[in-house]
N, C-alpha and C positions, 0 to 999 in steps of 0.2 A: 345465286347469292353473292358470289365473288364479283360479278359484273355490277351488282347494285352497290357494293361497298366501294368499288373502284370509281363508279359514277359519283357517289356522295363525296368521296375524297377529292376528286377533281373539282366538283362543284364548290366545296368549301374553300379549296385553294384559290379558285377563281374569285369568289366573293371576298376573301381576305385581301387579295391583291387590289381589287376594285376599291375596297374600303381604304386601304393604305394610300392609294392614289388620290382619293378624295381628301385625305388628311395632309398630304404633302405634295409639293410641286418644286421643280428645279428649272431655273432659267439661266442660260449661259450669257454672261455679260463680257463680251470680248474687248470692250473699250476701256476696261478698268486696269489701272496700273498698280496702285498701292492704297486702297481705300482705308479710311480711318473711322468714319462715322456714317451711320445710316439713320434717316428720319422718315417716318411714314405717316400719312393720314389717309382719308378716304379717296382723295384725288391724286395726291402726288407721293412719289418716293424720291428722296434726295440722298445722294451719296457724296461725301467729301472724298476726293481722290486727287492726289498730286497737286494740292493747293487750288483745286477747282471744285465746283459743285455741279454734279451731273444730275439733271432734273428729268425724271421719268414719270410716265403715267402709271399710277398705282393699279389701274385696271388691267392693262396688258403689258406692263413693263417695257414700254417703248420709249426710247430717248426723245425728249422734247427739246432740250437745249442744254448746253454746257455754259455755266455761269462763272465769270471771273477768271483770274489767273494771278500768279505771284506778281506783286508790284505795289506801288504806292499811289497810283492814279485812280480815277473814278471807276468803281466796280472791280478794283483789284484788291488783293488781300496780302497782309503780312502775317506770317505764322499760319497755323492750321485754321481755316475758316470753319465756323460751327453754325449750322443752319437751324432755324426754328420756323415752323409753319404757323403763321398767325391767321386770324379769320379773314383779313383783307390783304395780306401780303406775305412775302417770305423775308424773314430777317436773317441776315448772315453777319455774325460777329467775328471779327478778327482782331489782332492786337492793335489797340488804339483807334478802332473805327467800327461803327455799326452801319451796315448797308441794307437798304430795303429795296426789294425787287417785286414787280407785279407777277401775276400768275402765268404770264407769258415769258418770264425770265428777263425782263427789261429793267434796268436800274431806274428807280424812282427818286431816291434821295439818300444822302449819307450824313452821318454825324460823327465828328471826332470825339474820342474819349481819352482819358488818361490811364485807362486800364491796361495792364500788361498781360492780360489773359484773354483768350478768345471765348471763354465760357461765360456767356451772358444770357440771361433769360428776361423776357419782357413781362412785367407785372402791371397790367392796366397801363397807366402813363408813366410808370417807374420801371426800374431794372433791378435784377438780382445778380450779384457776382461775388467774387472773393478777393482778398488781398492777403499778403504775407506781412506780419509784424515782427520785427526783430527786438527782442527784449534781453535783459541782462542774463536771465537764466536759460533761455531757449528761443527757438523760432516758433511762431504761432501762425495759424491760419484763421482768418476771420471771414465770416459770411455776412455780407452787407446788403442793405437796401439803398439804392441810389435814386436821386430825383431825375426828372426828365432831361436835365442838363448834366447829369453824372456827378453831381455833388453828393458826397456820402451823407445819407440821412440818419442811419442807425446801423449798429452791428447786432445781429440776432444770435450769433454764436461765435465763440472763440475757443480754440483748442490747440494742443501741440501739433505741429506739422510733422511730416515724415522725416525731414532733415533736422538735425540737432546741433547744438552749439559745440559739442565735443567731437564733431566730425562723423558720428555714427548716423545711420539712417534706417528707418523701418523698411521692411521688405515689401509690405502691401500698402497700397494707397487707397483708403476709403474716402471716396469723393463723390458726393451726389447731392444735387438740389434741382428742383423743377418747380414749375408753376402750373396751376390748373384752376380755371374759373375764379381768378382773383385770390387764390390761396397758394402758399408756399409749402412744398413737401421737401423735407430735409432729413437725411440719414446721418446720425451721429457717428463719430469715428471709432467709438468703442462699443462693443456689445451689439445686441439686436434691439436698436431703439431708433424709431422714426417719429419725427414731430411734424404735425400739420399746423401751420401758422396762418393767421390772417395777414392782410396787406400791411398792417402796422407792426408785424413781427411778434404778435402775442400768440401763445400756444392755444390752439383750439382742441386738438386731440393728440394723444401719444400712443404709438404702437410699440409694445414691448413683448419679448418672448424670452424664456429662459435660455441660457447658453447651451449650445450643442457640444462644445468642447471637442471638436474634431482635431485630434493630435497631429501636429506638424513634426515630421520626423527628419532625421539627417538625410535619409534617402530622398525625401521631398526636396530638401535644399540642393542636393546633388543634381537631381533632375532639372531643377530650375536653372542652375548654373550651366548645365549642358545645353539647355534650350537657349540661354542667353549667348553662349559661345557660337551657336549656329546662326541665330537670327539677328544679333546686334552687330552692326559693322564697326561701331566705335569700341575697339578693344580696350582702350584706356578706361572707358566707362565701366566695362565688364570687370576689369581687374579691380577697379575701385569698389564696385559693388561687392565683390568677393571679400574684400578686406573690411569694409565698413558696415555691411548689413548686420542687423540685429536679428538673430534667429528667433522667431516667435515660438511660444509653447503650443499655441493652437492656431488653426486657420481663422481668419476673420469670420464673424457671424454673417456678414452680408458681402456678396460679390458685387451685385449691382441692383439698383432700383430703376424702374421705368413707370412713368405715369401716363395713362392713356384711357380714354373713354370712361373717365370717372373711377378708374381702378388703379391701385398701386401694386405693381408686380415686383416682388422681392425675390431675386435669384440668389441662392446660397451655395456654399461649397459642399454641401451634403449631396452624395451621389447614390443612385440606385440603378443597377444594370446599365451603367454608362450614361445615365440621364441625370440632369441637375435638378435639385429641388427648386420649385417655384411656388411661393405662397402669395395668394392674391387677397388684397384688402380693398374695402371701399374707402371713400374719402372721409368717413367718420371713424376709420381705424378698425372696423369690424372685419374679421377674417371671413372670406367668401369661399375659398377653395385652397387646397394644398395638392399639388401634383408634381410630376417630374417631366421635364422637357428635354428634347434631344439636342441640347446645346453642344456644339463642337468646339472644344477648347484644347489647344496644343499644350498649354502649360498653365499652372495656377496663376501665374503673373501675366499671362497673355491677355490682351484686350481685343478679343475678336469683334469685328463690326456686327453688332446685332441690336435689334429692338423688338418691341412687342406692340401690336396695334390690333384692336378689335379681336382679342383672343387668338392672335396668330403670331408666331415667332418668325421674324425675318432675320436671316443671317447670311453673311457673305463668306463663302468658303473657297479657299484657293485650291484649284485642281492643278497640283504641281506637275503631274504627268502630262497633261494636255496644255499646260501653260495658259490657263484662263481662270477667271473668277466665276463662281456660280452663286446665284441668289436662290437660297433654299427657304421655302415657306412651309411651316408646319402648323397645323391647327392644334391649339392647346386643348387637350381633352380634360 
């Protein structure tokens, strides 16, 4: 009897580990220095790292090519370059310029812009980005649709920015917009509200949920400042943050949104057993699933490089002990 129990225990342990391996994988990426963004589709995995874009095969995570470098010449970038995988090319936006590369990583063409942000998304033959507007009462952020030559066509949202006229600033930055199949997906800066718009900026669907009201404590603020002391080299910025930050009553309702494969993945600050809540909606705003994902975040204000594609969580995790970065892929159950 004891032998049977021992065998069953060993067998269950074996199956559990096999199942865990099928749900998760880790790849060491020795060539990364300081990655900021990760973008994935069925063929490619792109990582922004040290003002370059590292292009990998999504199938076997093998490096194909390193695209660009810091500079103002052809194929070079000013500020953090932000990649987007289109159906026929790779678009990389940086400050004042949009660059298009083929799927071999070769530069095809470039287009100058007057935008001071690298965050640009292509919407058919138009573009989506944001701008900051200074008004008498406060600073505002606007989300705009631009024509093919980057003339502003219309503003589809305007709200107060995280920096304010009185010198104060919000602690959290809620900042998300994306495009999918000719539609704009946009998360508002307050509450749990996401709008899905057509290419003309008209609202098609709205996703709303009641607030979770996760209380933000003094201990949370202290832990954030400790994290900033360690991880931010600009000590003047850290001192200014400590003086000027407005302590929120609650955590924001949304940490990040990701659009992929016709789904909207909304990651929140709600945690369960060290996992983060992820609510999945379709493009009509209907909720498909609510689950918890093993997102590794060092601090509530940290922006770990992660994305979701085809119901898989891709995240870059720094292995401090061994001094390398790891790509961890988890199947979203």
